[in-house]
C-alpha positions in Angstrom: -50.6 92.8 -28.0 -52.4 89.5 -27.1 -55.6 89.8 -25.0 -55.6 88.6 -21.4 -58.2 85.9 -22.1 -55.9 84.3 -24.7 -53.0 84.3 -22.2 -55.2 82.6 -19.6 -56.2 79.9 -22.1 -52.5 79.1 -22.9 -51.5 79.0 -19.3 -54.4 76.6 -18.5 -53.3 74.2 -21.2 -49.8 74.2 -19.8 -51.0 73.7 -16.2 -53.3 70.8 -17.4 -50.2 68.8 -18.4 -48.5 69.1 -15.0 -49.5 66.5 -12.3 -51.2 67.7 -9.2 -52.7 70.8 -10.7 -56.3 71.8 -10.8 -58.0 72.6 -14.0 -59.1 76.3 -14.1 -62.6 77.2 -15.1 -63.0 78.4 -18.7 -65.9 80.8 -17.9 -63.9 82.6 -15.2 -61.8 84.6 -17.7 -64.9 85.6 -19.7 -66.9 86.9 -16.7 -64.0 89.1 -15.2 -64.0 92.7 -16.1 -61.2 94.1 -18.3 -59.7 96.2 -15.5 -59.5 93.3 -13.1 -58.0 91.1 -15.8 -55.3 93.6 -16.6 -54.5 93.9 -12.9 -53.9 90.1 -12.8 -51.3 89.9 -15.6 -48.4 89.9 -13.2 -50.0 87.1 -11.2 -50.4 85.0 -14.3 -46.8 85.5 -15.3 -45.6 84.4 -11.9 -47.8 81.2 -12.1 -46.3 80.5 -15.6 -42.8 80.7 -14.2 -43.7 78.4 -11.3 -45.3 75.9 -13.8 -42.1 75.9 -16.0 -40.0 75.3 -12.9 -42.2 72.4 -11.9 -41.8 70.9 -15.5 -38.0 71.1 -15.3 -38.1 69.4 -11.9 -40.3 66.6 -13.3 -37.8 66.1 -16.1 -34.9 65.8 -13.7 -36.7 63.3 -11.5 -37.6 61.2 -14.6 -34.0 61.2 -15.8 -32.8 60.0 -12.3 -35.3 57.2 -12.3 -34.1 56.0 -15.7 -30.5 56.1 -14.5 -31.5 54.1 -11.4 -33.2 51.4 -13.6 -30.1 51.2 -15.8 -27.9 50.8 -12.8 -30.1 48.0 -11.5 -30.2 46.1 -14.8 -26.5 46.6 -15.7 -25.1 44.0 -13.2 -27.5 41.3 -14.6 -26.3 42.0 -18.1 -22.7 41.7 -16.9 -23.3 38.3 -15.3 -25.0 37.0 -18.4 -22.1 38.2 -20.5 -19.7 36.5 -18.2 -21.6 33.2 -18.6 -21.1 33.3 -22.4 -17.4 34.0 -22.5 -15.3 32.3 -25.1 -14.2 28.7 -24.4 -10.5 29.6 -24.6 -11.0 32.4 -22.0 -12.9 30.0 -19.8 -10.1 27.5 -19.9 -7.5 30.2 -19.1 -9.5 31.1 -16.0 -9.6 27.3 -15.0 -5.8 27.0 -15.5 -5.2 30.2 -13.4 -7.3 28.8 -10.5 -5.7 27.8 -7.2 -4.8 24.1 -6.8 -7.4 23.7 -4.0 -10.1 25.3 -6.2 -9.4 23.4 -9.3 -12.4 21.0 -8.9 -14.8 23.9 -8.6 -13.2 25.6 -11.5 -13.8 22.4 -13.6 -17.5 22.6 -12.8 -17.7 26.2 -13.9 -15.8 25.3 -17.1 -18.1 22.4 -17.8 -21.2 24.6 -17.3 -19.7 27.3 -19.6 -18.9 24.9 -22.4 -22.3 23.3 -22.1 -24.0 26.7 -22.5 -21.8 27.6 -25.5 -22.8 24.3 -27.2 -19.6 22.3 -27.0 -19.4 18.5 -26.5 -19.6 17.9 -22.7 -20.7 14.6 -20.9 -24.1 14.7 -19.3 -22.9 13.5 -15.9 -19.6 13.5 -14.0 -18.4 11.4 -11.1 -16.1 12.6 -8.4 -13.2 10.6 -9.8 -13.7 12.0 -13.3 -13.8 15.6 -11.9 -10.5 14.9 -10.1 -8.9 13.5 -13.3 -10.1 16.6 -15.3 -8.7 18.9 -12.6 -5.2 17.6 -13.4 -5.2 18.5 -17.1 -3.4 21.6 -18.2 -4.1 21.9 -21.9 -7.3 22.7 -23.8 -6.8 19.9 -26.3 -6.3 17.3 -23.5 -9.5 18.5 -21.8 -11.5 18.2 -25.0 -10.1 14.8 -25.8 -10.9 13.6 -22.2 -14.5 14.9 -22.6 -14.8 13.0 -25.9 -13.5 9.9 -24.2 -16.1 10.2 -21.4 -18.9 10.8 -23.9 -17.9 7.6 -25.8 -17.7 5.6 -22.6 -21.1 6.8 -21.5 -22.6 5.8 -24.8 -21.0 2.4 -24.6 -22.4 1.9 -21.1 -25.9 2.9 -22.2 -25.6 0.4 -25.1 -24.5 -2.3 -22.7 -27.3 -1.5 -20.4 -29.8 -1.8 -23.2 -28.3 -5.2 -24.3 -28.5 -6.5 -20.7 -32.1 -5.4 -20.5 -32.9 -7.1 -23.8 -31.2 -10.3 -22.6 -33.1 -10.2 -19.4 -36.4 -9.9 -21.2 -35.6 -12.7 -23.7 -34.5 -14.9 -20.8 -37.7 -14.2 -18.9 -39.7 -15.0 -22.1 -37.8 -18.3 -22.6 -38.4 -19.3 -19.0 -42.1 -18.7 -19.4 -42.1 -20.8 -22.6 -40.2 -23.6 -20.8 -42.6 -23.6 -17.9 -45.5 -24.2 -20.3 -43.7 -27.3 -21.8 -44.4 -30.5 -19.7 -41.1 -32.3 -20.6 -37.5 -31.3 -21.3 -34.8 -33.0 -23.3 -32.3 -34.6 -20.9 -30.1 -36.3 -23.5 -27.4 -33.6 -23.1 -26.6 -32.5 -19.6 -27.0 -28.8 -18.7 -24.0 -27.1 -17.1 -25.0 -24.1 -15.0 -22.9 -21.0 -14.5 -22.0 -21.7 -10.9 -20.6 -25.1 -11.9 -18.5 -23.6 -14.7 -17.2 -20.9 -12.3 -16.2 -23.5 -9.8 -14.4 -25.5 -12.5 -12.6 -22.3 -13.6 -11.7 -21.4 -10.1 -10.3 -24.9 -9.5 -8.0 -24.6 -12.6 -6.8 -21.2 -11.4 -5.9 -22.6 -8.0 -3.9 -25.4 -9.6 -2.2 -22.9 -11.8 -1.2 -20.8 -8.8 0.4 -23.8 -7.3 1.9 -25.7 -10.3 1.3 -23.6 -13.4 3.7 -21.6 -15.4 4.1 -18.0 -14.2 3.3 -15.1 -16.5 4.7 -11.7 -15.3 3.4 -8.3 -16.1 5.7 -5.3 -15.5 3.3 -2.6 -14.0 6.1 -0.1 -13.2 5.2 2.2 -16.2 2.8 4.4 -14.2 4.9 7.6 -14.7 5.3 6.9 -18.5 1.6 6.9 -19.3 -1.0 9.6 -19.4 -4.2 9.3 -17.5 -6.1 8.0 -20.5 -3.4 5.4 -21.3 -3.3 4.3 -17.7 -7.0 3.7 -17.7 -6.8 1.8 -21.0 -4.1 -0.3 -19.5 -6.2 -1.2 -16.6 -9.1 -2.2 -18.8 -6.8 -4.4 -20.9 -5.6 -6.1 -17.7 -9.2 -6.8 -16.7 -9.6 -8.6 -20.0 -6.3 -10.5 -19.4 -7.6 -11.8 -16.1 -10.9 -12.9 -17.7 -9.0 -14.7 -20.6 -6.7 -16.5 -18.3 -9.6 -17.6 -16.1 -11.4 -19.2 -19.1 -8.2 -20.9 -20.5 -7.8 -24.7 -20.3 -4.2 -24.3 -19.1 -4.2 -20.9 -17.4 -1.0 -19.1 -16.2 -0.2 -17.9 -12.8 -0.4 -14.2 -13.3 2.0 -11.9 -11.4 1.4 -8.1 -11.4 4.9 -6.8 -10.5 6.0 -3.4 -9.5 2.5 -2.1 -8.6 2.9 1.0 -6.4 1.0 0.7 -3.1 -1.7 3.4 -3.0 -0.7 4.7 -6.5 -2.9 5.8 -9.4 -2.6 2.4 -11.1 -3.8 0.6 -8.0 -6.8 3.0 -7.6 -7.7 2.5 -11.2 -7.5 -1.3 -10.7 -9.8 -1.2 -7.7 -12.2 1.0 -9.6 -12.2 -1.3 -12.6 -12.5 -4.8 -11.1 -13.7 -4.0 -7.5 -11.9 -4.0 -4.2 -12.8 -7.6 -3.4 -11.6 -9.0 -6.7 -8.4 -7.0 -6.4 -7.5 -8.3 -3.0 -9.0 -11.8 -3.2 -8.5 -12.6 -6.9 -6.7 -15.7 -8.0 -3.6 -13.8 -9.2 -0.5 -12.4 -7.4 0.0 -8.7 -6.8 3.3 -7.5 -5.5 5.3 -4.3 -5.2 8.6 -6.2 -6.1 10.1 -5.7 -9.5 9.9 -8.5 -12.0 13.6 -9.4 -11.8 13.2 -10.3 -8.1 10.4 -12.9 -8.8 12.6 -15.5 -10.5 16.3 -16.1 -11.3 17.5 -13.7 -14.0 18.6 -16.5 -16.4 15.1 -17.8 -16.5 13.4 -14.5 -17.4 12.5 -13.6 -20.9 11.1 -10.1 -21.6 8.7 -10.0 -24.6 9.2 -6.7 -26.4 8.6 -5.8 -30.1 11.9 -4.0 -30.2 13.9 -7.2 -29.7 15.9 -8.8 -32.5 15.5 -12.3 -31.2 12.4 -14.2 -32.4 10.5 -16.5 -30.1 10.1 -19.5 -32.4 9.7 -22.1 -29.7 7.6 -21.7 -26.6 9.5 -22.7 -23.4 7.0 -24.0 -20.7 9.7 -23.6 -18.0 10.6 -19.9 -18.8 9.2 -16.9 -16.9 7.9 -14.6 -19.7 7.5 -10.9 -18.8 5.1 -8.5 -20.6 5.4 -4.8 -20.2 2.2 -3.4 -18.7 2.1 -0.2 -20.8 -0.3 1.3 -23.3 1.9 3.6 -25.4 -0.1 5.7 -27.8 2.7 8.3 -28.2 5.0 5.5 -29.6 8.1 5.6 -27.4 10.2 2.9 -29.0 12.8 1.0 -26.9 11.3 1.8 -23.5 10.7 -1.9 -22.5 13.9 -3.0 -24.3 16.0 -0.5 -22.3 14.4 -1.7 -19.0 15.2 -5.3 -19.8 18.8 -4.5 -20.7 19.3 -2.6 -17.5 18.0 -5.6 -15.6 20.3 -7.9 -17.6 17.7 -10.4 -18.8 17.0 -11.9 -22.2 14.6 -10.4 -24.7 12.4 -11.8 -27.5 9.6 -10.8 -29.8 6.8 -12.8 -31.3 7.5 -14.4 -34.7 5.0 -12.2 -36.6 7.2 -11.7 -39.7 7.9 -15.4 -39.8 4.3 -16.5 -40.1 2.4 -13.4 -41.2 2.7 -10.9 -44.0 2.7 -7.7 -42.1 1.4 -4.4 -43.2 3.1 -1.1 -42.8 3.0 0.1 -39.2 4.1 -0.9 -35.7 3.9 -4.5 -34.3 2.7 -3.4 -30.9 -0.2 -5.6 -29.6 -2.5 -5.0 -26.7 -2.0 -6.9 -23.4 -5.1 -9.0 -24.0 -4.0 -10.0 -27.5 -0.5 -11.0 -26.2 -2.2 -13.1 -23.5 -4.5 -14.8 -26.0 -1.5 -15.7 -28.2 0.5 -17.1 -25.3 -2.4 -19.1 -23.9 -3.1 -20.6 -27.3 0.5 -21.5 -28.0 1.0 -22.9 -24.5 -1.8 -25.4 -25.1 -0.6 -27.0 -28.4 2.5 -25.1 -29.5 0.9 -24.1 -32.9 1.9 -20.6 -33.7 -0.4 -20.5 -36.8 -3.4 -21.0 -34.6 -2.1 -18.7 -31.9 -1.4 -15.8 -34.3 -5.1 -15.8 -35.4 -5.6 -13.5 -32.4 -3.7 -10.8 -34.2 -6.1 -8.1 -35.6 -6.9 -8.7 -39.3 -6.4 -5.1 -40.1 -2.7 -5.5 -39.4 -2.2 -8.3 -41.9 -1.8 -7.7 -45.6 -3.9 -10.7 -46.8 -6.0 -11.9 -43.9 -8.3 -14.1 -46.0 -5.6 -16.5 -47.0 -3.3 -18.5 -44.8 -1.2 -15.3 -44.4 2.1 -17.2 -44.4 5.5 -15.8 -45.2 8.0 -17.2 -47.6 10.1 -18.5 -44.6 7.3 -20.5 -43.0 7.8 -24.3 -42.7 4.1 -25.3 -43.2 4.2 -23.5 -46.6 7.3 -25.4 -47.7 5.8 -28.7 -46.5 2.7 -28.1 -48.5 4.6 -27.3 -51.7 6.8 -30.4 -51.5 3.6 -32.6 -50.8 1.9 -31.4 -54.0 5.0 -31.9 -56.0 5.2 -35.6 -55.3 1.6 -36.3 -56.4 1.5 -37.4 -60.1 -0.7 -35.0 -62.1 -1.0 -32.6 -59.1 -1.2 -28.9 -59.6 2.0 -27.1 -60.4 3.1 -24.0 -58.5 2.4 -20.8 -60.4 5.2 -18.7 -61.7 5.4 -15.1 -60.6 
């Protein structure tokens, strides 16, 4: 049997671990008589039981504290995991959002894709958020974001170029100020003088010039990206016609009042230029602008080639950017209106590569402006992109072209001239 002093020592060690307990004196057990020590054995056992109960209570309190800490940190972990959900799941949540909450859902989707590391534009305007809220497919959303990224990069590059031009202009002005004399042999034309001259020609074209009609009723047949591309091309068309020596009287027909196309136009060229520009905007269709027998709809699907340019005809160009390649769309509209159709003589003068013969609106306008000045199709068709021609470095003339035949007959009558090569 263990001695009472040994039991007291063990109990003191246990009690020393517990908080709020006092340390018993070591010398107390040694100075107590044996009879008194034996009489306190029961008291020591009771204190041991109490100390064990206190230890169990301390353990339960510690466990409850750990559980409370886990319950406090678990919502934070849940929110962080929700932020890093998969892009597909984030887009599904955007699609399932209510129509009135779509714009806020777009912002959440953009923030989620940015955290994941996907390609997202740095800034968004209100119009761009509204356009993104109308998309319903993951691929369309990604392609729209890529388009915005490219456009932001182009704008930054243009801004840098403008800054460089401004600095170079300031440097040139400082150099000219240092020079005492300037060469006045050639007269200098300032920008305001040129703008007045161009404006005067446009006013004369609106009164006496040949009309050129653009059918802008394809709003429902284009996607958002195609519609914006069409508006950008029309802005280039207006600029090309303004700088032409013999400009056309531009008519934008079938433009819906308050529609998406009109909003894109105002956003592209400005509200003042849209309402006060030297061109005609009307909601009437193109077949109500002029008599039907004088209208000619230019479409690549027509079988009739426009070999001679008629200065009295009303030429109509379809204001559509068709990246999905819907053949026969403009041809069907012209046949329903009962007007004549024609296509540019591309095969007659050019050796065409494989692919469609669809040209942009600004390219069509450049060709018509050039051929209206002198009637030379060879010079006018130089505005066709070189990537679409089989041999752009040469004259690019087909076997049916008249200038090629005239050149061959001219060399044949010269004595000692070069002979045509045999193939």
